[in-house]
N, CA, C and O of each residue as an XYZ file, in Angstrom:
660
protein
N      -9.517      5.610    -83.165
C     -10.653      6.067    -83.924
C     -11.644      6.746    -82.984
O     -11.978      6.207    -81.929
N     -12.102      7.907    -83.365
C     -13.136      8.566    -82.579
C     -14.088      9.277    -83.510
O     -13.721      9.684    -84.612
N     -15.330      9.422    -83.045
C     -16.307     10.192    -83.799
C     -16.765      9.541    -85.079
O     -16.820      8.316    -85.196
N     -17.094     10.390    -86.044
C     -17.643      9.952    -87.335
C     -16.523      9.392    -88.201
O     -15.659     10.135    -88.667
N     -16.541      8.081    -88.413
C     -15.472      7.447    -89.169
C     -15.557      7.736    -90.662
O     -14.606      7.453    -91.392
N     -16.660      8.288    -91.132
C     -16.740      8.648    -92.547
C     -15.784      9.787    -92.866
O     -15.489     10.047    -94.032
N     -15.304     10.462    -91.839
C     -14.373     11.588    -92.022
C     -12.910     11.159    -91.926
O     -12.015     11.951    -92.221
N     -12.661      9.929    -91.523
C     -11.289      9.443    -91.368
C     -10.732      8.961    -92.703
O     -11.478      8.563    -93.598
N      -9.415      9.004    -92.818
C      -8.791      8.488    -94.032
C      -8.874      6.966    -94.041
O      -8.915      6.320    -92.994
N      -8.897      6.426    -95.223
C      -8.983      4.988    -95.389
C      -8.261      4.623    -96.672
O      -7.836      5.495    -97.429
N      -8.130      3.370    -96.901
C      -7.444      2.870    -98.091
C      -8.183      3.307    -99.349
O      -9.413      3.315    -99.380
N      -7.440      3.666   -100.373
C      -8.040      4.041   -101.655
C      -7.423      3.174   -102.749
O      -6.228      3.265   -103.030
N      -8.249      2.339   -103.355
C      -7.789      1.470   -104.437
C      -7.801      2.247   -105.742
O      -8.742      2.993   -106.012
N      -6.758      2.077   -106.558
C      -6.680      2.813   -107.819
C      -7.610      2.263   -108.885
O      -8.240      3.027   -109.616
N      -7.700      0.953   -108.978
C      -8.477      0.344   -110.051
C      -9.026     -1.001   -109.583
O      -8.559     -2.050   -110.027
N     -10.026     -0.975   -108.680
C     -10.496     -2.251   -108.124
C     -11.130     -3.148   -109.182
O     -11.740     -2.677   -110.142
N     -10.969     -4.446   -108.980
C     -11.576     -5.410   -109.893
C     -13.097     -5.301   -109.870
O     -13.752     -5.425   -110.905
N     -13.654     -5.069   -108.678
C     -15.100     -4.970   -108.511
C     -15.438     -3.879   -107.506
O     -14.599     -3.453   -106.712
N     -16.683     -3.444   -107.562
C     -17.262     -2.542   -106.580
C     -18.494     -3.227   -106.005
O     -19.362     -3.681   -106.751
N     -18.571     -3.300   -104.681
C     -19.770     -3.809   -104.024
C     -20.546     -2.607   -103.516
O     -19.995     -1.719   -102.865
N     -21.839     -2.595   -103.828
C     -22.696     -1.479   -103.452
C     -23.821     -2.010   -102.565
O     -24.561     -2.911   -102.961
N     -23.945     -1.448   -101.369
C     -25.018     -1.838   -100.451
C     -26.053     -0.724   -100.409
O     -25.749      0.408   -100.033
N     -27.266     -1.056   -100.796
C     -28.370     -0.098   -100.791
C     -29.013     -0.088    -99.403
O     -29.702     -1.033    -99.019
N     -28.782      0.973    -98.673
C     -29.379      1.206    -97.360
C     -29.290     -0.007    -96.427
O     -30.309     -0.482    -95.925
N     -28.066     -0.506    -96.195
C     -27.926     -1.660    -95.296
C     -28.441     -1.328    -93.899
O     -28.356     -0.187    -93.446
N     -28.975     -2.342    -93.226
C     -29.636     -2.123    -91.941
C     -28.903     -2.734    -90.755
O     -29.070     -2.273    -89.626
N     -28.100     -3.757    -90.988
C     -27.500     -4.505    -89.887
C     -25.986     -4.291    -89.881
O     -25.303     -4.686    -90.826
N     -25.457     -3.668    -88.822
C     -24.022     -3.354    -88.808
C     -23.127     -4.578    -88.932
O     -22.073     -4.498    -89.562
N     -23.515     -5.707    -88.351
C     -22.667     -6.897    -88.443
C     -22.552     -7.384    -89.884
O     -21.477     -7.820    -90.294
N     -23.626     -7.322    -90.657
C     -23.551     -7.698    -92.070
C     -22.626     -6.763    -92.826
O     -21.773     -7.204    -93.596
N     -22.800     -5.467    -92.600
C     -21.935     -4.493    -93.272
C     -20.492     -4.698    -92.860
O     -19.585     -4.554    -93.680
N     -20.265     -5.036    -91.589
C     -18.913     -5.319    -91.119
C     -18.301     -6.520    -91.809
O     -17.138     -6.483    -92.211
N     -19.075     -7.588    -91.950
C     -18.576     -8.777    -92.660
C     -18.269     -8.459    -94.108
O     -17.263     -8.921    -94.645
N     -19.116     -7.682    -94.742
C     -18.908     -7.311    -96.145
C     -17.696     -6.392    -96.274
O     -16.918     -6.517    -97.219
N     -17.536     -5.476    -95.335
C     -16.362     -4.592    -95.354
C     -15.082     -5.416    -95.218
O     -14.096     -5.155    -95.907
N     -15.099     -6.400    -94.339
C     -13.923     -7.281    -94.175
C     -13.626     -8.012    -95.479
O     -12.469     -8.093    -95.892
N     -14.654     -8.541    -96.128
C     -14.493     -9.225    -97.409
C     -13.908     -8.268    -98.448
O     -12.989     -8.624    -99.184
N     -14.446     -7.060    -98.499
C     -13.957     -6.076    -99.478
C     -12.495     -5.722    -99.219
O     -11.712     -5.598   -100.161
N     -12.124     -5.560    -97.959
C     -10.731     -5.280    -97.638
C      -9.818     -6.431    -98.022
O      -8.724     -6.212    -98.543
N     -10.258     -7.646    -97.769
C      -9.454     -8.829    -98.081
C      -9.300     -9.046    -99.580
O      -8.240     -9.469   -100.043
N     -10.350     -8.758   -100.337
C     -10.343     -9.028   -101.788
C     -10.023     -7.786   -102.615
O     -10.065     -7.828   -103.845
N      -9.705     -6.684   -101.943
C      -9.406     -5.418   -102.626
C     -10.546     -5.005   -103.561
O     -10.350     -4.744   -104.748
N     -11.731     -4.959   -102.978
C     -12.947     -4.513   -103.651
C     -13.366     -3.201   -103.002
O     -13.302     -3.070   -101.780
N     -13.791     -2.234   -103.797
C     -14.296     -0.973   -103.238
C     -15.726     -1.189   -102.752
O     -16.537     -1.815   -103.434
N     -16.023     -0.663   -101.563
C     -17.346     -0.769   -100.960
C     -18.045      0.578   -101.020
O     -17.489      1.598   -100.612
N     -19.269      0.573   -101.532
C     -20.105      1.774   -101.584
C     -21.295      1.563   -100.661
O     -21.965      0.533   -100.736
N     -21.563      2.533    -99.790
C     -22.725      2.476    -98.904
C     -23.693      3.582    -99.301
O     -23.350      4.764    -99.269
N     -24.894      3.188    -99.671
C     -25.929      4.158   -100.032
C     -26.794      4.399    -98.801
O     -27.413      3.474    -98.275
N     -26.830      5.631    -98.355
C     -27.580      6.033    -97.160
C     -29.054      6.218    -97.504
O     -29.392      6.379    -98.677
N     -29.940      6.197    -96.503
C     -29.634      6.116    -95.078
C     -29.277      4.690    -94.667
O     -29.777      3.709    -95.219
N     -28.395      4.617    -93.678
C     -27.995      3.332    -93.114
C     -28.891      3.038    -91.905
O     -29.443      3.959    -91.302
N     -29.031      1.794    -91.562
C     -29.829      1.409    -90.404
C     -29.027      1.406    -89.116
O     -29.460      0.825    -88.121
N     -27.871      2.042    -89.116
C     -26.993      2.092    -87.960
C     -26.096      3.300    -88.098
O     -25.977      3.882    -89.176
N     -25.464      3.672    -86.996
C     -24.547      4.808    -87.012
C     -23.156      4.322    -87.388
O     -22.730      3.237    -86.991
N     -22.462      5.139    -88.154
C     -21.087      4.829    -88.536
C     -20.176      5.710    -87.677
O     -19.651      6.729    -88.125
N     -20.012      5.279    -86.439
C     -19.115      5.992    -85.542
C     -18.259      4.977    -84.794
O     -18.480      3.769    -84.867
N     -17.294      5.498    -84.087
C     -16.326      4.648    -83.396
C     -17.002      3.632    -82.481
O     -16.658      2.450    -82.513
N     -17.947      4.071    -81.677
C     -18.618      3.200    -80.706
C     -19.340      2.045    -81.399
O     -19.181      0.889    -81.005
N     -20.124      2.349    -82.418
C     -20.899      1.322    -83.098
C     -20.009      0.378    -83.921
O     -20.274     -0.821    -84.001
N     -18.961      0.926    -84.526
C     -18.066      0.072    -85.306
C     -17.292     -0.882    -84.412
O     -17.128     -2.053    -84.753
N     -16.818     -0.400    -83.277
C     -16.102     -1.288    -82.355
C     -17.023     -2.396    -81.874
O     -16.595     -3.542    -81.742
N     -18.282     -2.070    -81.611
C     -19.240     -3.084    -81.165
C     -19.434     -4.139    -82.255
O     -19.633     -5.315    -81.948
N     -19.378     -3.728    -83.531
C     -19.532     -4.672    -84.639
C     -18.199     -5.331    -85.019
O     -18.152     -6.134    -85.951
N     -17.130     -5.000    -84.311
C     -15.837     -5.621    -84.568
C     -15.109     -5.053    -85.768
O     -14.313     -5.747    -86.400
N     -15.371     -3.806    -86.086
C     -14.776     -3.207    -87.289
C     -13.552     -2.368    -86.951
O     -13.540     -1.160    -87.189
N     -12.537     -2.991    -86.406
C     -11.324     -2.262    -86.067
C     -10.392     -2.126    -87.274
O      -9.294     -1.588    -87.137
N     -10.800     -2.594    -88.431
C      -9.993     -2.524    -89.647
C     -10.640     -1.600    -90.683
O     -10.267     -1.647    -91.855
N     -11.582     -0.777    -90.286
C     -12.345      0.077    -91.211
C     -11.427      0.888    -92.120
O     -11.745      1.080    -93.294
N     -10.288      1.370    -91.603
C      -9.362      2.188    -92.395
C      -8.694      1.390    -93.511
O      -8.089      1.982    -94.405
N      -8.788      0.061    -93.479
C      -8.204     -0.791    -94.522
C      -9.161     -1.046    -95.681
O      -8.802     -1.702    -96.659
N     -10.380     -0.525    -95.566
C     -11.401     -0.745    -96.590
C     -11.551      0.518    -97.427
O     -11.673      1.617    -96.886
N     -11.542      0.358    -98.746
C     -11.826      1.483    -99.649
C     -13.341      1.648    -99.663
O     -14.059      0.836   -100.246
N     -13.812      2.694    -99.024
C     -15.256      2.865    -98.832
C     -15.716      4.239    -99.276
O     -15.069      5.249    -99.003
N     -16.840      4.256    -99.962
C     -17.452      5.499   -100.423
C     -18.865      5.577    -99.871
O     -19.616      4.603    -99.926
N     -19.221      6.723    -99.345
C     -20.573      6.953    -98.839
C     -21.343      7.796    -99.836
O     -20.797      8.734   -100.418
N     -22.612      7.465   -100.035
C     -23.490      8.197   -100.955
C     -24.778      8.525   -100.214
O     -25.353      7.658    -99.555
N     -25.230      9.754   -100.314
C     -26.406     10.183    -99.550
C     -27.688      9.486    -99.986
O     -28.608      9.329    -99.184
N     -27.760      9.067   -101.244
C     -28.932      8.339   -101.752
C     -28.551      7.683   -103.075
O     -27.419      7.828   -103.538
N     -29.487      6.965   -103.680
C     -29.196      6.226   -104.906
C     -28.847      7.172   -106.055
O     -27.939      6.889   -106.837
N     -29.550      8.276   -106.159
C     -29.270      9.246   -107.222
C     -27.865      9.818   -107.076
O     -27.151      9.985   -108.066
N     -27.470     10.117   -105.843
C     -26.120     10.622   -105.576
C     -25.079      9.583   -105.976
O     -24.032      9.924   -106.525
N     -25.371      8.316   -105.699
C     -24.476      7.231   -106.106
C     -24.327      7.214   -107.622
O     -23.207      7.158   -108.130
N     -25.439      7.263   -108.350
C     -25.385      7.227   -109.817
C     -24.612      8.420   -110.373
O     -23.831      8.273   -111.313
N     -24.826      9.591   -109.797
C     -24.127     10.801   -110.259
C     -22.643     10.780   -109.920
O     -21.829     11.312   -110.675
N     -22.280     10.169   -108.790
C     -20.904     10.214   -108.309
C     -20.014      9.084   -108.783
O     -18.826      9.054   -108.463
N     -20.576      8.150   -109.543
C     -19.781      7.024   -110.025
C     -19.935      6.919   -111.534
O     -20.818      7.527   -112.139
N     -19.061      6.141   -112.111
C     -19.125      5.920   -113.561
C     -19.766      4.565   -113.840
O     -19.393      3.882   -114.794
N     -20.739      4.173   -113.000
C     -21.289      2.823   -113.141
C     -22.118      2.673   -114.411
O     -22.059      1.626   -115.055
N     -22.886      3.688   -114.787
C     -23.671      3.629   -116.020
C     -24.320      2.287   -116.243
O     -25.081      1.823   -115.395
N     -24.038      1.649   -117.371
C     -24.614      0.336   -117.656
C     -23.791     -0.784   -117.028
O     -23.977     -1.953   -117.369
N     -22.901     -0.446   -116.132
C     -22.057     -1.449   -115.478
C     -22.577     -1.779   -114.084
O     -21.825     -2.275   -113.245
N     -23.856     -1.507   -113.829
C     -24.484     -1.817   -112.554
C     -25.248     -3.130   -112.691
O     -26.136     -3.259   -113.534
N     -24.894     -4.097   -111.857
C     -25.514     -5.418   -111.884
C     -26.160     -5.638   -110.516
O     -25.496     -5.535   -109.485
N     -27.460     -5.940   -110.515
C     -28.219     -6.073   -109.269
C     -28.432     -7.532   -108.891
O     -28.426     -8.422   -109.741
N     -28.619     -7.752   -107.591
C     -28.857     -9.095   -107.077
C     -30.058     -9.052   -106.150
O     -30.140     -8.228   -105.239
N     -31.000     -9.978   -106.411
C     -32.248     -9.996   -105.664
C     -32.844    -11.393   -105.669
O     -32.714    -12.129   -106.647
N     -33.493    -11.753   -104.582
C     -34.182    -13.047   -104.538
C     -35.382    -13.053   -105.480
O     -35.906    -14.120   -105.799
N     -35.826    -11.876   -105.930
C     -36.968    -11.765   -106.844
C     -36.590    -11.990   -108.305
O     -37.468    -12.155   -109.152
N     -35.298    -11.999   -108.606
C     -34.858    -12.171   -109.991
C     -35.045    -13.620   -110.424
O     -35.038    -14.534   -109.600
N     -35.212    -13.811   -111.716
C     -35.388    -15.165   -112.246
C     -34.101    -15.731   -112.840
O     -33.920    -16.948   -112.881
N     -33.216    -14.866   -113.295
C     -31.976    -15.304   -113.926
C     -30.907    -15.541   -112.863
O     -30.746    -14.733   -111.948
N     -30.182    -16.641   -112.984
C     -29.138    -16.966   -112.015
C     -27.915    -16.063   -112.172
O     -27.573    -15.643   -113.277
N     -27.269    -15.776   -111.053
C     -26.094    -14.906   -111.045
C     -24.968    -15.439   -111.922
O     -24.160    -14.655   -112.420
N     -24.898    -16.740   -112.120
C     -23.843    -17.329   -112.946
C     -24.015    -16.971   -114.428
O     -23.097    -17.180   -115.221
N     -25.169    -16.440   -114.802
C     -25.414    -15.999   -116.174
C     -25.052    -14.531   -116.398
O     -25.090    -14.053   -117.531
N     -24.708    -13.825   -115.345
C     -24.372    -12.399   -115.466
C     -23.014    -12.233   -116.130
O     -22.085    -13.000   -115.876
N     -22.914    -11.238   -116.969
C     -21.638    -10.867   -117.588
C     -21.056     -9.713   -116.778
O     -21.478     -8.566   -116.926
N     -20.104    -10.019   -115.938
C     -19.481     -9.007   -115.090
C     -18.056     -8.809   -115.556
O     -17.318     -9.767   -115.781
N     -17.674     -7.522   -115.701
C     -16.327     -7.168   -116.161
C     -15.577     -6.422   -115.063
O     -16.154     -6.011   -114.056
N     -14.298     -6.261   -115.283
C     -13.438     -5.513   -114.363
C     -14.053     -4.137   -114.097
O     -14.410     -3.418   -115.030
N     -14.169     -3.786   -112.845
C     -14.662     -2.477   -112.454
C     -16.172     -2.373   -112.302
O     -16.669     -1.315   -111.917
N     -16.915     -3.433   -112.589
C     -18.374     -3.372   -112.494
C     -18.837     -3.168   -111.051
O     -18.094     -3.403   -110.098
N     -20.079     -2.727   -110.926
C     -20.711     -2.428   -109.647
C     -21.775     -3.489   -109.360
O     -22.707     -3.671   -110.143
N     -21.630     -4.184   -108.236
C     -22.556     -5.225   -107.834
C     -23.445     -4.662   -106.731
O     -22.969     -4.382   -105.631
N     -24.733     -4.496   -107.021
C     -25.659     -3.830   -106.106
C     -26.520     -4.840   -105.351
O     -27.137     -5.722   -105.948
N     -26.548     -4.694   -104.023
C     -27.320     -5.561   -103.141
C     -28.257     -4.700   -102.301
O     -27.908     -3.583   -101.920
N     -29.453     -5.226   -102.013
C     -30.466     -4.461   -101.296
C     -30.430     -4.637    -99.795
O     -29.570     -5.322    -99.241
N     -31.400     -3.991    -99.153
C     -31.561     -4.052    -97.697
C     -31.833     -5.482    -97.236
O     -32.382     -6.304    -97.970
N     -31.432     -5.744    -96.002
C     -31.650     -7.068    -95.438
C     -33.139     -7.419    -95.356
O     -33.509     -8.562    -95.624
N     -33.987     -6.474    -94.997
C     -35.402     -6.780    -94.789
C     -36.261     -6.639    -96.036
O     -37.251     -7.355    -96.183
N     -35.903     -5.731    -96.936
C     -36.780     -5.444    -98.070
C     -36.125     -5.609    -99.433
O     -36.798     -5.492   -100.457
N     -34.837     -5.877    -99.463
C     -34.154     -6.017   -100.739
C     -34.071     -4.689   -101.495
O     -34.090     -3.611   -100.902
N     -33.981     -4.802   -102.809
C     -33.925     -3.613   -103.668
C     -35.335     -3.179   -104.048
O     -36.217     -4.019   -104.226
N     -35.549     -1.876   -104.172
C     -36.852     -1.406   -104.655
C     -37.115     -1.929   -106.069
O     -36.185     -2.107   -106.856
N     -38.369     -2.168   -106.378
C     -38.718     -2.684   -107.705
C     -38.272     -1.736   -108.808
O     -37.930     -2.189   -109.900
N     -38.266     -0.430   -108.550
C     -37.837      0.531   -109.581
C     -36.387      0.282   -109.995
O     -36.044      0.447   -111.165
N     -35.542     -0.110   -109.057
C     -34.147     -0.417   -109.384
C     -34.065     -1.779   -110.075
O     -33.373     -1.925   -111.082
N     -34.765     -2.769   -109.537
C     -34.736     -4.112   -110.140
C     -35.217     -4.093   -111.586
O     -34.734     -4.871   -112.409
N     -36.159     -3.217   -111.901
C     -36.705     -3.147   -113.253
C     -35.858     -2.308   -114.205
O     -36.042     -2.369   -115.421
N     -34.931     -1.525   -113.655
C     -34.114     -0.627   -114.477
C     -32.741     -1.174   -114.835
O     -32.092     -0.669   -115.751
N     -32.292     -2.200   -114.126
C     -30.950     -2.732   -114.324
C     -31.015     -4.255   -114.375
O     -31.961     -4.856   -113.864
N     -30.002     -4.887   -114.996
C     -29.975     -6.357   -114.994
C     -29.960     -6.872   -113.559
O     -29.235     -6.348   -112.713
N     -30.754     -7.890   -113.292
C     -30.914     -8.388   -111.932
C     -30.810     -9.916   -111.922
O     -31.377    -10.596   -112.778
N     -30.079    -10.435   -110.942
C     -29.782    -11.855   -110.871
C     -30.017    -12.385   -109.455
O     -30.038    -11.623   -108.489
N     -30.191    -13.697   -109.352
C     -30.441    -14.338   -108.061
C     -29.482    -15.494   -107.837
O     -28.934    -16.063   -108.782
N     -29.290    -15.827   -106.571
C     -28.585    -17.039   -106.175
C     -29.659    -18.095   -105.940
O     -30.648    -17.812   -105.264
N     -29.496    -19.290   -106.470
C     -30.549    -20.297   -106.286
C     -30.681    -20.741   -104.829
O     -29.692    -20.877   -104.109
N     -31.919    -20.962   -104.421
C     -32.220    -21.492   -103.093
C     -33.183    -22.649   -103.316
O     -34.260    -22.470   -103.886
N     -32.796    -23.823   -102.870
C     -33.626    -25.008   -103.085
C     -34.503    -25.317   -101.873
O     -35.596    -25.861   -102.028
N     -34.050    -24.987   -100.700
C     -34.812    -25.283    -99.491
C     -35.916    -24.265    -99.253
O     -36.073    -23.308   -100.011
N     -36.661    -24.484    -98.210
C     -37.783    -23.602    -97.865
C     -37.292    -22.428    -97.016
O     -37.782    -22.183    -95.914
N     -36.315    -21.717    -97.562
C     -35.717    -20.553    -96.920
C     -36.036    -19.343    -97.791
O     -35.890    -19.399    -99.012
N     -36.470    -18.252    -97.169
C     -36.866    -17.059    -97.922
C     -35.694    -16.413    -98.664
O     -35.826    -16.009    -99.820
N     -34.548    -16.321    -97.985
C     -33.405    -15.652    -98.606
C     -32.137    -16.019    -97.852
O     -32.184    -16.571    -96.753
N     -31.002    -15.700    -98.464
C     -29.705    -15.885    -97.816
C     -29.328    -14.609    -97.069
O     -29.837    -13.531    -97.375
N     -28.444    -14.737    -96.099
C     -27.921    -13.573    -95.397
C     -27.184    -12.685    -96.387
O     -26.520    -13.180    -97.298
N     -27.301    -11.377    -96.208
C     -26.685    -10.420    -97.125
C     -25.178    -10.632    -97.255
O     -24.656    -10.643    -98.370
N     -24.480    -10.799    -96.155
C     -23.027    -10.956    -96.255
C     -22.658    -12.272    -96.940
O     -21.651    -12.334    -97.646
N     -23.441    -13.308    -96.746
C     -23.215    -14.567    -97.452
C     -23.400    -14.375    -98.946
O     -22.588    -14.843    -99.744
N     -24.461    -13.691    -99.321
C     -24.758    -13.428   -100.733
C     -23.635    -12.652   -101.399
O     -23.191    -13.010   -102.490
N     -23.175    -11.591   -100.750
C     -22.086    -10.787   -101.315
C     -20.839    -11.645   -101.484
O     -20.159    -11.547   -102.505
N     -20.530    -12.479   -100.503
C     -19.349    -13.336   -100.594
C     -19.427    -14.326   -101.743
O     -18.455    -14.510   -102.476
N     -20.575    -14.962   -101.904
C     -20.755    -15.921   -103.004
C     -20.545    -15.230   -104.344
O     -19.771    -15.696   -105.180
N     -21.228    -14.137   -104.535
C     -21.217    -13.438   -105.825
C     -19.851    -12.820   -106.115
O     -19.310    -13.000   -107.206
N     -19.293    -12.098   -105.155
C     -18.026    -11.397   -105.395
C     -16.902    -12.379   -105.723
O     -16.164    -12.177   -106.688
N     -16.771    -13.423   -104.940
C     -15.691    -14.366   -105.204
C     -15.927    -15.172   -106.482
O     -14.971    -15.559   -107.155
N     -17.160    -15.422   -106.810
C     -17.457    -16.090   -108.086
C     -16.930    -15.250   -109.252
O     -16.254    -15.767   -110.141
N     -17.242    -13.957   -109.241
C     -16.815    -13.116   -110.360
C     -15.318    -12.837   -110.341
O     -14.709    -12.723   -111.405
N     -14.711    -12.723   -109.174
C     -13.256    -12.586   -109.116
C     -12.590    -13.816   -109.713
O     -11.593    -13.697   -110.425
N     -13.126    -14.983   -109.432
C     -12.595    -16.221   -110.016
C     -12.769    -16.220   -111.533
O     -11.836    -16.552   -112.265
N     -13.941    -15.854   -111.999
C     -14.175    -15.821   -113.450
C     -13.278    -14.804   -114.154
O     -12.945    -14.974   -115.327
N     -12.889    -13.753   -113.444
C     -11.981    -12.758   -114.021
C     -10.532    -13.221   -114.007
O      -9.658    -12.547   -114.553
N     -10.273    -14.365   -113.387
C      -8.919    -14.885   -113.344
C      -8.096    -14.369   -112.185
O      -6.873    -14.515   -112.177
N      -8.746    -13.769   -111.209
C      -8.026    -13.229   -110.048
C      -7.382    -14.365   -109.246
O      -6.333    -14.167   -108.633
N      -7.993    -15.537   -109.244
C      -7.423    -16.709   -108.576
C      -7.911    -17.957   -109.276
O      -7.555    -19.066   -108.880
C-alpha cells in the first residue's frame, strides 16, 4: 500500500445488513477499530469528511490498518454529499449521548444506516433534530463511551436482532 488509500481497490459488499456512518471522525485508532469490526461483520463503512487524520499508507500502518482493503468503505466529502450519494433517506438512525430514547427501542432494518458523531463533539444538533436519535445507557459518572465501543455495541445488537447470529 502506498499513497492515498482512498484510491485503492477494496472489498465491495453487494447487500450489507447494515451501514455504519462516521461523521467527521477524529481519532485514527477508533476509525481503525470500527473498520476492523465492519470488515469482520460485513458491514459497509461510510466516512464523512473532513477527517481528523490522513488516510494514507503511513498513517494507516501506524494505526494498525493493514486490512483496509478488506473493508467496504465509502468516502463522502460532507454530510450533504453523503445524503445525495446514498439511498439512506428515512433509513438513517443516529446515536448520541444527548438522546433520551435507548438504542434498544430503535427499529433498524436490513440495509439501514447507523450514524455516529465525532469523538469530541458528537453529532451536530441539526442532524440530531432531523433524524431519529438514540443513546446507550450510562449509569456511572462517565461523560460518554468510546466511539468504537459504541459502534460495536449497537452494530452487533442490531445484527443479532436481525437474526444474523
